[in-house]
C-alpha positions in Angstrom: -22.5 -1.3 5.5 -20.0 -1.0 3.1 -21.2 -0.4 -0.5 -19.9 -2.8 -3.5 -17.6 0.5 -4.4 -15.9 0.4 -1.0 -15.7 -3.4 -0.8 -13.8 -3.6 -4.4 -11.4 -0.5 -3.5 -10.5 -2.1 -0.5 -9.9 -5.3 -1.6 -7.7 -4.1 -4.3 -5.6 -1.5 -2.6 -4.8 -2.7 0.8 -2.4 -4.8 -1.3 0.7 -3.3 -1.2 1.7 -3.8 -4.6 -1.3 -2.3 -6.0 -1.2 0.5 -3.4 2.4 1.3 -4.7 1.3 1.0 -8.2 -1.6 3.4 -7.9 0.7 5.8 -6.4 3.3 5.6 -8.7 0.8 6.2 -11.6 -1.2 9.2 -10.2 1.3 11.2 -7.6 3.7 13.8 -9.3 7.0 12.3 -10.1 8.8 14.6 -7.4 6.9 13.0 -4.9 7.2 9.7 -6.1 10.6 10.4 -6.1 11.1 11.5 -2.7 9.2 8.3 -1.3 10.5 4.9 -0.6 7.4 3.2 -2.1 8.9 0.1 -1.4 8.8 0.3 2.4 5.0 1.4 2.3 2.8 -0.1 5.0 -1.1 0.1 5.1 -2.1 1.8 8.2 -5.1 0.6 10.2 -8.2 2.8 11.3 -10.5 5.3 9.5 -10.8 8.9 10.0 -13.9 9.8 7.8 -17.0 11.0 9.5 -19.5 8.1 10.7 -22.7 9.8 9.3 -20.4 9.9 5.6 -19.3 6.4 5.6 -21.8 5.7 2.8 -19.9 8.2 0.3 -16.7 7.9 1.5 -14.0 5.0 2.0 -10.4 5.8 3.4 -7.2 4.2 3.3 -3.9 5.3 4.9 -0.4 4.3 4.1 2.7 5.0 5.7 5.8 5.8 3.6 9.6 6.4 4.5 11.3 9.3 3.0 14.1 8.3 0.7 16.3 11.3 2.7 16.0 9.2 5.8 14.4 12.0 7.9 11.3 10.3 8.9 8.3 9.2 6.9 4.9 10.8 5.4 1.5 9.7 4.8 -0.5 9.1 1.8 -4.2 9.7 2.7 -6.4 8.1 -0.2 -9.9 9.1 0.1 -12.5 7.0 -1.8 -15.5 9.4 -3.3 -18.2 7.3 -4.5 -21.3 9.2 -4.4 -22.7 10.0 -8.2 -21.5 13.8 -7.9 -18.9 15.2 -6.6 -18.5 17.1 -3.2 -18.1 21.0 -3.2 -16.6 20.9 0.4 -14.2 18.1 0.1 -11.0 20.4 0.6 -12.8 21.0 3.9 -13.5 17.8 4.8 -9.8 16.6 3.7 -8.7 19.0 6.1 -10.5 17.8 8.8 -9.2 14.1 8.0 -5.7 15.1 7.8 -6.2 17.0 11.4 -7.3 13.7 12.7 -4.5 11.9 11.5 -2.0 14.3 12.9 -3.7 14.0 16.3 -3.4 10.2 16.1 -0.1 10.8 15.3 0.6 12.9 18.4 -1.1 10.8 20.7 1.5 8.0 19.2 4.2 10.0 19.5 4.2 11.6 22.9 6.8 14.3 22.8 6.9 14.8 19.1 7.6 18.5 17.9 7.3 18.0 14.0 4.5 16.7 12.1 4.7 14.2 9.2 3.8 15.2 5.8 0.5 14.2 4.7 -0.2 13.6 0.7 -3.9 13.7 0.6 -5.2 12.0 -2.6 -9.0 11.6 -3.7 -10.0 8.6 -5.8 -13.3 9.5 -7.6 -15.6 7.8 -10.2 -18.7 9.9 -10.9 -20.3 10.0 -14.5 -19.4 13.5 -15.1 -16.1 13.8 -13.4 -14.9 16.2 -10.9 -15.7 19.6 -11.2 -15.6 21.2 -7.7 -12.5 23.0 -5.8 -9.3 20.9 -5.1 -7.5 23.5 -3.1 -8.8 24.9 0.3 -8.3 28.4 -0.6 -11.0 28.0 -3.5 -13.6 27.6 -0.7 -13.3 31.3 -0.1 -14.5 34.4 -1.6 -11.6 35.3 -4.3 -11.5 38.8 -4.2 -11.0 38.3 -0.2 -7.9 35.9 -0.7 -6.0 38.4 -3.1 -5.2 40.6 -0.3 -2.1 38.8 1.3 -3.3 40.1 4.7 -6.3 37.8 4.6 -4.7 35.0 2.3 -2.0 34.3 5.0 -4.7 33.9 7.5 -6.3 30.3 5.7 -4.7 27.0 5.5 -3.0 26.6 1.9 -3.1 23.0 0.7 -4.3 21.1 -2.3 -5.5 17.6 -2.6 -4.5 15.5 -5.6 -7.1 13.8 -7.7 -7.3 10.6 -9.6 -10.5 11.0 -11.3 -11.1 7.5 -12.5 -14.2 8.9 -14.6 -12.3 10.5 -17.1 -9.4 8.0 -17.5 -9.0 6.5 -20.9 -8.8 2.8 -21.6 -4.8 3.6 -22.4 -4.6 5.3 -19.3 -5.5 2.5 -17.3 -3.3 0.0 -19.4 -0.3 2.1 -18.7 -0.7 2.4 -14.9 1.6 -0.2 -13.2 -1.2 -2.1 -11.4 -1.8 -5.8 -11.5 -4.6 -7.2 -13.9 -7.0 -7.1 -11.0 -6.5 -3.5 -9.9 -6.7 -2.5 -13.4 -10.0 -4.4 -14.2 -11.3 -3.3 -10.8 -10.7 0.6 -11.7 -12.2 -0.2 -15.2 -15.3 -1.8 -13.6 -15.4 1.5 -11.0 -15.3 3.9 -14.1 -17.9 2.3 -16.2 -20.3 -0.2 -14.2 -22.5 2.2 -12.5 -23.2 4.7 -15.5 -24.2 2.4 -18.5 -21.1 2.6 -19.9 -19.9 -0.9 -19.1 -21.9 -2.7 -22.1 -20.2 -0.6 -24.5 -16.4 -1.5 -23.0 -17.0 -4.9 -22.5 -14.8 -6.0 -25.6 -12.1 -3.9 -24.6 -12.0 -5.1 -21.3 -12.2 -8.9 -21.9 -8.6 -9.6 -22.8 -7.5 -7.7 -19.3 -10.2 -10.3 -18.0 -8.8 -13.0 -19.7 -5.3 -12.4 -18.2 -7.0 -12.0 -14.9 -8.3 -15.3 -15.0 -4.8 -16.7 -15.5 -2.9 -14.9 -12.9 -2.0 -16.6 -9.5 -5.0 -15.9 -7.7 -6.7 -15.1 -10.6 -10.2 -16.8 -10.6 -10.8 -15.3 -7.0 -9.9 -11.9 -8.2 -12.2 -12.5 -11.4 -14.7 -13.7 -9.1 -14.6 -10.2 -6.6 -14.9 -8.4 -9.8 -17.8 -10.0 -11.4 -19.5 -10.1 -7.8 -19.2 -6.3 -8.1 -20.5 -6.1 -11.5 -23.3 -8.4 -10.9 -24.1 -5.9 -7.5 -24.1 -2.7 -9.5 -25.1 -3.8 -13.0 -27.0 -7.3 -12.7 -26.5 -10.8 -13.8 -26.8 -10.2 -17.5 -23.9 -8.0 -17.6 -21.5 -10.1 -15.8 -22.7 -13.0 -17.9 -21.8 -10.6 -21.3 -18.5 -10.0 -19.8 -17.8 -13.5 -19.8 -19.3 -14.4 -23.1 -16.7 -11.7 -24.6 -13.6 -13.6 -23.8 -12.4 -15.4 -26.9 -10.7 -18.6 -25.4 -13.2 -21.1 -24.7 -11.7 -22.4 -21.9 -11.3 -19.3 -19.9 -14.8 -17.9 -21.3 -16.3 -21.4 -19.4 -14.3 -20.5 -16.3 -16.0 -16.9 -16.7 -19.5 -18.2 -17.1 -19.2 -20.8 -14.3 -18.3 -17.7 -12.1 -21.2 -15.9 -13.2 -23.8 -18.9 -13.2 -22.4 -19.2 -9.4 -23.6 -15.6 -8.7 -26.6 -16.1 -10.3 -27.6 -19.2 -8.2 -26.3 -17.6 -4.9 -28.5 -14.3 -6.0 -31.6 -16.5 -6.0 -30.8 -18.4 -2.7 -30.2 -15.2 -1.1 -33.5 -13.8 -2.7 -35.4 -16.9 -1.6 -33.8 -16.4 2.1 -34.7 -12.6 2.4 -38.6 -13.4 1.2 -38.3 -16.2 3.9 -37.1 -13.8 6.8 -39.6 -11.0 5.6 -42.8 -13.6 5.7 -41.7 -15.0 9.0 -41.2 -11.5 10.5 -44.9 -10.7 9.2 -46.1 -13.9 10.6 -44.5 -13.4 14.2 -46.5 -10.0 14.0 -49.7 -11.6 13.7 -48.9 -14.0 16.0 -48.1 -11.5 18.7 -50.9 -9.3 17.8 -53.5 -12.0 18.0 -51.8 -13.2 21.7 -52.2 -9.6 22.7 -55.9 -9.2 21.5 -56.6 -12.2 23.8 -54.5 -12.4 26.8 -53.4 -8.5 26.7 -49.9 -7.2 27.3 -47.6 -10.2 27.0 -44.8 -11.0 29.6 -41.3 -10.8 28.0 -40.8 -14.5 28.5 -43.8 -15.2 25.8 -42.3 -12.4 23.5 -39.0 -14.1 23.7 -40.7 -17.7 22.8 -42.2 -16.5 19.9 -39.1 -14.8 18.6 -37.2 -18.2 19.5 -39.3 -20.0 17.2 -39.2 -17.7 14.4 -35.3 -17.9 14.6 -35.6 -21.8 14.7 -37.6 -21.5 11.5 -35.0 -19.5 9.7 -32.4 -21.6 10.7 -34.6 -24.4 9.4 
């Protein structure tokens, strides 16, 4: 299942304009200059190991080259575990190979490969401390010898470490207000820093509420804060907004989330209670009549489902 972090990142960076803004902000200038970002397309599919989907979300963009000789891929891997991954360079290489394999399946007879720009978006509390270059995963003394170094793939992934980005850095990025607020929430929500930066973000949140589609985006951000930090923090953010009309709109969103959370909690409790009751009923029937036929078990299950729907 997707984490709240995944859901927020995917909601923001599958929007072309915000994907383009993020890449303009974090890729090296010479790479940005070479890419025709106005032609960016979001590709479908994921290349992450199924066992790692709770830690990684990936997005793939195809971007034409301004030179007109083909296109490049920009592969963004969102790393949202609580610490960095010492083997990320290795995992990134495996994912890049899968992208090339898919490209070759889709382009039968191709004799050249598109360039892949690997980018890791990260937001652990203490920042990224592990290797960003594949060579760094091998014994340093060995790879100082050219004979050995030439046998090891050589690449470095780019890193957008949101956890160490300053407020000024986030404000300077060429992003929509929604994407800027989302990155702020990703940076601070998980680690107890959010309460200290609410005032600094309230102006961006106010502008978000007034933007086209802003109420929906504000609800998405508030929902993320609610899931990660709780309703009190979502309400505190709304209370920081100086404009009374916008403050009331934000408070309404927070109250809706609180009510939905209570309703969901009641439904979860009902489901758990009915499941326990079903287990007791089945056990009593088995004690009295022995092993029940499948039809009888299905009747009990159907009654359980009907009670939940009712």
